[in-house]
C-alpha positions in Angstrom: 102.2 281.1 25.6 103.6 281.7 22.1 106.5 283.8 23.6 107.5 280.8 25.7 107.3 278.5 22.6 109.3 280.9 20.4 111.9 281.6 22.9 112.5 277.9 23.7 112.5 277.0 19.9 115.1 279.7 19.1 117.2 278.9 22.2 117.2 275.2 21.4 118.3 275.8 17.8 121.1 278.1 19.0 122.4 275.4 21.4 122.2 272.9 18.5 124.3 275.1 16.2 126.8 275.9 19.0 127.5 272.1 19.4 127.7 271.6 15.6 130.2 274.4 15.2 132.5 272.9 18.0 132.1 269.4 16.5 133.8 270.5 13.4 137.0 270.8 15.4 136.9 267.2 16.6 139.9 265.1 15.6 141.7 268.0 13.6 145.4 268.8 14.2 146.2 272.2 15.5 147.4 273.3 12.1 144.1 272.1 10.4 142.1 273.8 13.0 143.8 277.2 12.4 145.1 277.3 8.9 143.3 279.6 6.3 141.0 277.6 4.1 139.7 280.3 1.9 141.2 283.3 0.0 140.0 285.6 2.9 141.7 283.5 5.6 138.5 281.8 7.0 139.6 279.0 9.3 137.7 276.6 11.7 139.1 277.8 15.1 138.6 281.5 13.9 134.9 280.8 13.3 134.4 279.5 16.9 136.2 282.5 18.3 134.2 284.8 15.9 130.8 283.3 16.9 131.8 283.4 20.7 132.5 287.2 20.3 129.3 287.7 18.4 127.3 286.0 21.2 129.2 288.0 23.8 128.4 291.3 22.2 124.6 290.6 21.4 123.6 289.0 24.6 125.9 291.2 26.7 126.4 294.8 25.5 123.1 295.0 23.7 121.1 294.4 26.9 123.5 296.3 29.3 124.8 292.9 30.6 128.5 293.2 29.6 130.3 289.9 29.1 132.6 288.9 32.0 135.1 288.1 29.1 137.5 290.9 28.1 136.3 292.1 24.7 137.8 295.2 22.7 135.4 297.9 22.1 133.3 297.1 19.0 134.5 300.3 17.5 138.1 299.1 17.8 137.5 295.8 15.9 140.5 294.7 14.0 139.3 291.4 12.7 141.4 289.6 15.3 138.2 287.6 16.4 138.4 285.7 13.1 141.5 283.8 13.8 143.6 282.3 16.6 147.0 283.7 17.3 149.9 281.3 18.1 149.6 282.3 21.8 145.9 281.3 21.9 145.1 277.6 22.6 142.2 275.7 21.2 141.1 274.9 24.8 141.1 278.7 25.7 139.0 279.6 22.7 136.6 276.7 23.3 136.4 277.7 27.0 135.8 281.3 26.0 132.9 280.1 23.8 131.4 277.8 26.5 131.6 280.6 29.1 129.9 282.9 26.5 127.2 280.4 26.2 126.5 280.6 29.9 126.4 284.2 29.9 124.1 284.3 26.8 121.9 281.7 28.3 121.4 283.7 31.4 120.4 286.7 29.4 118.0 284.7 27.3 116.4 282.9 30.4 116.1 286.1 32.5 114.8 288.5 29.9 111.3 288.5 28.1 111.3 288.4 24.3 110.2 291.9 24.3 113.0 293.2 26.5 114.6 296.3 24.9 118.2 296.2 23.6 120.4 298.7 21.8 122.8 297.7 19.1 125.1 300.6 18.6 126.8 299.2 15.6 123.5 298.9 13.7 122.6 302.0 11.5 119.6 304.1 12.0 116.8 303.4 12.4 117.6 299.9 13.5 119.7 300.1 16.8 116.8 299.9 19.1 115.6 296.4 19.1 114.5 293.5 21.5 115.6 290.1 22.7 113.4 288.3 20.0 115.1 290.2 17.1 118.6 289.6 18.7 117.9 285.9 19.1 116.9 285.6 15.5 120.0 287.6 14.4 122.4 285.6 16.6 120.9 282.3 15.5 121.2 283.3 11.8 124.9 284.3 12.4 125.6 280.9 14.3 123.8 278.9 11.7 125.7 280.6 8.8 129.1 280.1 10.4 128.2 276.4 11.3 127.6 276.0 7.5 130.9 277.6 6.7 132.5 275.3 9.1 130.8 272.4 7.5 132.1 273.1 4.1 135.7 273.9 5.5 135.7 270.5 7.2 134.4 268.7 4.2 137.3 270.1 2.2 139.9 269.0 4.8 138.9 265.4 5.2 135.5 264.8 3.7 133.6 264.7 7.0 130.1 266.4 6.8 127.0 266.7 8.9 125.3 268.6 11.6 126.0 266.1 14.6 128.0 263.0 15.1 125.1 260.7 15.3 124.1 261.6 11.7 127.6 261.2 10.4 128.0 258.3 7.8 131.0 256.4 6.8 132.4 258.1 3.7 132.0 256.0 0.6 134.8 257.5 -1.6 133.7 255.7 -4.7 130.0 256.7 -4.4 131.1 260.2 -3.6 133.3 260.4 -6.7 130.6 259.0 -8.9 128.0 261.7 -7.6 130.6 264.5 -8.1 131.2 263.2 -11.7 127.5 263.2 -12.4 127.3 266.8 -11.2 130.3 267.8 -13.3 128.7 266.3 -16.3 125.5 268.2 -15.9 127.4 271.4 -15.4 129.4 271.0 -18.6 126.3 269.9 -20.6 124.5 273.3 -19.3 127.5 275.5 -20.1 129.8 273.9 -22.6 133.5 274.9 -22.2 134.5 277.0 -25.2 137.9 276.3 -26.7 
């Protein structure tokens, strides 16, 4: 009974985070979806591509259910899953992510939580694991990157939130006053030395 509850809860949260991550692309130009927004090159479309690759590996290779999508061997990773090339379209990457969901969901639905898996890129003594641990791991990855996407999107146009139904109209004046209040508190706590 608890296994069904735990599995359903984790799977539901994973589905929620998938949708949140894709929502961060809504309404953006091709340039804004792809451009590097941090010193390390993090970008919104790259986050989607990366999370799709993570899911494909963890719910595929780990349980000997390889993804039907072509993936380079994990040993050959070059970081190319972190950004979109000029030849990759947004629709292709989103399609890859959605097809990965289907494959991941099949793995989750067909296996019990204690189903054994093997993660060859995890160091000893951790490579032998189970579906429960992988679900928790992938949920953490998805949640983490959805949070990154939220911050990146806020930096682009001020939009925030987990889902469209929670999004509120941006009150620029209230937001500026709030940030000014935080800035004052920061300066008071750590005065700038001349």
